[in-house]
N, C-alpha and C positions, 0 to 999 in steps of 0.2 A: 161542781159548777158545770153547766152545759156551755158548749161553744156557741157564740152568737151566730145567727143566720147571716152568712156573708153574701152580699149582692155584688157581683163583679160586673163592672161596666167597662166594656172594651171600647176605648175611643173617647176623646174629649172634645169632639166637635159639637155641632148643633144638638144632635140627639143625645150624645153622651153627657154634655154639660147640663142641658135642660132637664134631662131625666134625673140625673143625680141631684140637681137643685130642687126639683119637685119632691124627690124622695126624702130629702132632708126635712122638708116640712111635713110630708105625709107620715113619716116614721119618727117624728121628733121624740115621742114617748119611748119608743123602742131603743132609739139611739142613746137616750139618757140612761135607760135601765141596763144597757149593755147587752140586750137580747138581739140586736141587729147591728150590722156593720156594712158600710158602703165603701168599696174599693174601686177607684177609677184608674185604669192603666192607659196612659196616653203618651205618644212620642214627644209631645211638646207641652210645656207647663201653661199653655194658654189656649183659648178658643179663638179662632179667627173669624171675624164677621165678614165673610167673603163679598157681600154686595158693596162694601166700601173699598175693596181693593183698587178699582179703577181710579177713585178719587185720591187714594193714597199714592198711587203711581203718578198722578197729575200734580201732587203737592197740595191738594185742598185739605187733606187730613193728615195729621202726623201718624206715622206707622204704629206708634205705641198705643194710639187710641182706636186702632182697628182690631186690637186683640184684647181679650178679657182674661186676666190672671186667674187660673183655676183655684189656686190655693186660697185666694182671698174670697172668692165666691162660694167655694165648696168647703167652708171651714169646718164642717162636721163630717167630712169624708176623708178617707185616706187616699191621697193622690200619689201614684207611683209613676215616675217618668221612665217609660220603657215601651216595649212593643210585644204584643202577644203574637207568637209565631204559629201556634197550633192550639186546637181545642178538642179534647176528648170528652164530649158531653156525657157519654155513657158512664164514665168514671167521675164526672164532675171535676175535671182538672183542666187547667190552661197552662200551656208552656210559654214562658216569657223570658225576655232578656231586659236588663235594666242598665243604667249607666254604671252601677256598682259591679254588676256581674262582668261587664266588659273590662273594667279596671282590674278586677280580681282574677280574671282569666278562668273563671269557674264554669263558664258556659251558661246554658239556660237553666231556669229553675221552674218548678211546678207550683201552682197555686190552686188550692181547692176552693170550691164555691158551692152555694146552695141555689142561688138564682143567677142567671147569666143574661146580660144585656149586650147584644152584639151591635155596636154602632161605630165601626171603624171608618165610616165615610167612603169616599171613592178616591181613585187616582186618575191621572190623565190617561185617556185612551189614545195610544199612539198606533200608527200603522208602519209597516216596514218600508218607509220612504228613505231612499238612499241619502245619507248625509244628515238626516233629522236628528239622530242621537248626538252628532258632533256639533251641529250649529243651531238647533232649535232651542227656543226659550219658552218655558211654560208660564202659565198665569193662574196658579191655584193657591199659592201661599203668599204671605206678606213679604217674605224674602224675595220671591220672584218678582213681585210688583215693584219693590224698591230697586231691585237689580235692573229691571227693565227701564225704569225712569233714568237711572244713572247711565245705562247703556245708550239710550236715545240722545241724551245731552252730550255724552262722549262722542257719539257719531257726528254730531253737529260741530264739536271741537275739531275732530279729524278733518271734516269737510272744509272747515274754515282755514285750516293751516296747510293742507296738502297742495302740491302743485300738479298732482296727477289727476286729470279729469275723470279717469276710470274709477279711481279710489273715491273721489268726491261723489260721483253718481251712486256708487254702491253704498256709501255711508248714508246718503240722504234718501235711500229707498227702504221702506219699511213694509214688510209683507205679513199680514195676519191671516191665519188659516182657521176658519170656523166662524159662522155667522150667527151664533147664539148669543146669549147675554154676555158671557165673558169676552168673546172676541169683539163684538160691536162696541160695548161700553169701554173696554180698554183702548181700542183704536180711537174712538171718538174723544175720550178724555186726553189721551196722549197727543193727538193731533192738535187739539186746543192748546195744550201746554207748549208744544214745540212751535206752533205758529206765534204764540206770544213771545217765546224765548228768542225767536229769530230776530226780533227788533234790536237785540243787544249784540248782534254780530254784524260787522261792517260789510261782509261779503256773502252772507247767507240770507236769502229772502224766503218768505213763506211759500212762494210758488216754486222754489227750488226743491222743496221736499215732496217726495212721492209716496203716497200711502195707498196700499193695495189690500183689499179684503177679498179673500178667496173662499167661496162657499160651494159645497158639492151639490146642494139641492137648488130648487128654483126660487127660494125665498130666504129672507133673514128674519130673525126674531119671531119665529112661529107662535110663541106664547102670547104675543100681543095682537094676534089676528092678521089676516091677509091685508086689509086696508092699511093698518098702521105699519105693517112691514113694508108695504110699497112706499108709504110716506117716508119711512126711515131711509130707504134707498135713495129717494129723491133728495132728502136733506144731506145725506153723505156725499152724493155726487155733486151737489151744488157747492160743496166745499172742496171740489177737485179730488175727492177720494175715489179711486178706481175700484168699483164693486164688480167682481166677476162671479156671476151665478152659474150653476151647473158646471163648475170647474174644480179640478182637484190639483193638489200639489203632488207632482210625480217624482221630483228630486230636488235636493238643495245642496248637492255636493259642490265643492270648490267655490262656495259662496255664490252660487248661481241658482235661483229658484226657477225650476222648469215646471210650467203649468200644463195641464192636459190639453189646452187649446193651442199649444205650441209656443206660447210666450216664454221667453227667457229673460229673467230679471236679475242682473248682478246686484246682490244685496248682502249686507252684513247683519241683517236683522230679519229673522223668521220666527214669528210668535205662534205657537201651536195651542189653539183653544178648541180643537175639534172633538169635543165631547169627553165624557168620563166613563170609567168602568168600575165595578165593585173592587174593594180592596182585596189584595191577594190572600189575606188570612182566611177569607170565607172558604176558599178551596182547601184549606188545611184543617177543616172541621169535619165532624161526622154528622152535620146537620143537613137537611134537604135543601137543595138548590134548584132553581128553575133553569130554563135554557139560556138565560142571560147571566147566569152566575150569581143571582141574588137569592136571598133566603126566602123560601116559601112561608108566608105568614097567614094567619087568620085575621079576621076583622078586629079581633081583640088584641092584635099585635103580638100574639104568641107565635113562636115558630111552629109550623104545622107538624103535628106528630111528635113533637119533642117537649115533654113537660119541663117546666122551670127554665125554659129558654125563650128570650124575647128579642125583638128587633124592630127597627123603624128607620126611616130616612133612606139614604142611598143604598144601604145594604139590604133593604127589605122589599119584597114584592107583596104589597098590601092591597087586598081587593078594595075597589072603590064602591062602597055600598050605596052611594048617592047617584051612581051612573045607571042609566037604563041599558047601556051596552053590556051584555054578559061577558064576564071574564076580564073586564077592564080593571087596571091597577092604578093606584095613586101615582102621580108623577113624582120622580125623585128630586124634589126641589125644596128650598128652604121653607116655603110657606107651609107645606105639609109636614116637614121634619119637626118644626117647632111645635105644631099642634099635636102631632103624634106623640111627641115626648111627654106632653102633659097627660094624655090618656094612658100612655105606657106606664108612667110612674104610679098613677092611681090604680092601675090594674095589678101591678106588682104588690102594692100595699094591700089591696083587696085580697089577692091570692094568699098572702102570708096570714091574713086574718080570717080566711075561709069565707070571704064575702063574694057575691057575684061580680063578674067582669063586665065592662062596658065595651061597646063596639066603637071603633073610630069612624066617624062620619063627618066629612067636611066638604061642602060644595066649593069648588074653585071660584074665588071672587074676581080673579083677573090678574093682570101683570102690569108692571111699570118698568121702563128702561130709560136710562140717561143717554143722551147723544152729545154730551159735553156740557159746558157751562151754559145754563139758561135754556137748554134744548132737551127735549125728551119726547117719548110716546107712552101712552097708557091706554089700557082697555080694562076698565074696572066696573063691575056690576052692569055690564052691557053698554057703558058709556065710553066713548072714544075721545081722548084728549091728545093734543100735540103741542109742541113748542114749550113756552114758559109754564103754563098750567101743569102740563105733564111732568116737567122737570121739578116743579115745586112739590107735586104729589109724590114723586119718587123720593125726594129728600125727606118729606114729612113721614112717609110710610116707614122708611128704614130707620129714621131717628126714633120712631116709636117702638121698633123691633130690636134695636141694639140692646144687649143686656146691661143692666145696672144703671142707676141714676147717675153715678159717677161718669160713665162713658157718655151718656146722653148729654150731660152738661159740658163735657170737654169737647165733644164733636160740635155742638151748637156754638160754643165759644169760638172754635176755630173757623167755622163757616162765617160767623159774624166778622171776625178779624180779617179773613180773606176777602170779604166784601169791601172792607175799608182800606186795605193796603194792597200793594202790588204782589203778584205771584212771586214765589221763591223759584229761582232758576239755577240753583246750585246742584251740581253732581257730587255725590259723596261715594264715588266708586271705590275709594281706598278702604271703606268700611268692610268690603268683602275680603280684604287681605290685611287685617289690622297689624300684623307683625312684620309686614314687608319692609317698612322703613327701618325698624330696629334691627332686623336681620342684616340689612345692608350696612348699617352703622357698625354692627358687631363683627362683621366679617373682616378678617385680616387683609390689609392691602396686598396686592399682588407681589410675590417675592418675599413677604414678611412672615410667611407661615412658620419658619424655623427660628425666628428671633425670640429670645426669652422675654417674658413680661417683666417690667420694672416694678 
């Protein structure tokens, strides 16, 4: 008996999940016959639908409905919870660690493959800002989104109970760095949530909260166009949100955010959303990278010059064949990632069967962004929308894109219920340290350490 052709998918995000899902359908006959095998290696057992993170942080969507369980969706794939640390494509081997290898203490293991799909996504792009590693909060995972929600409500609790005006001011000052989708949507949704929450505090008013958006360029939300970007700034400033353009965060040591314009903001909250960079595993491969650290790919989504290696999404520099500008690449966003995954899976199946490959060609249709409940901006098919129509389009578009009917139904039900009932304003910060109370209860009282147990 011959070994089945193993397709190794590195990463379980947009590209990893959608590629494996499509491959299940494209190679259904081969999988049944045992001549092909799909292995997905991912650090988490779920795919996070990141456009819903701001609404999860604001409490409009339950965290468990923002993620898609991979084992349920990829029922004909082998899902390995672990992390690929290096790839030697010349030998067709990947070095990985899993939860089991850590428990066993055996170190990393090697897995061979026939076809490789590199889709590890991206990580936050940080800068050497003093104090950022100690005090900064990211906004790329569902854990960070819920942690930020708990943190914001906790700061309001601190401000409500402290007698120190300096602590109160710092607790009620929230600094977001980065004027892209993640930063603007997260700030807008959380400001909406905090303003609503303030009505339940006897000594915290909405005007006591200070929200600051720091952006290094001269505009925010460049994806929706210059006009809609200016509208978004006006909308945010009308809500007393301090938008600082052409400004950088220079330090956040000692809980003081120092900006490049000289402003010093005592704050207990610095949220970093200033871009992303390719996952570190790309540098630990023998595959060709461009100057930005992304894999050089062809229009067929194959890694340039490396047979049997494929990539898409944030990890891949894919030429944009629809652009008249020479050398232009597809933007590393979800809109391209989902569509690239479909072509990528079809090309892998075609390659295994000796059939011709297709080029990825997709004209950018536009972008939508939420600015909080019932507020948004959109630039789609050349049409510009703002306010409620744009917000409705934002929700409708992402509802259509979130994977599985199960998730669509649950998200729609939660939106419907949130429109009928009041917002939840509960902080569940103890979830981040679930054993703290038991450890305290189990600890012996002071001076009782030597007493025998009865």
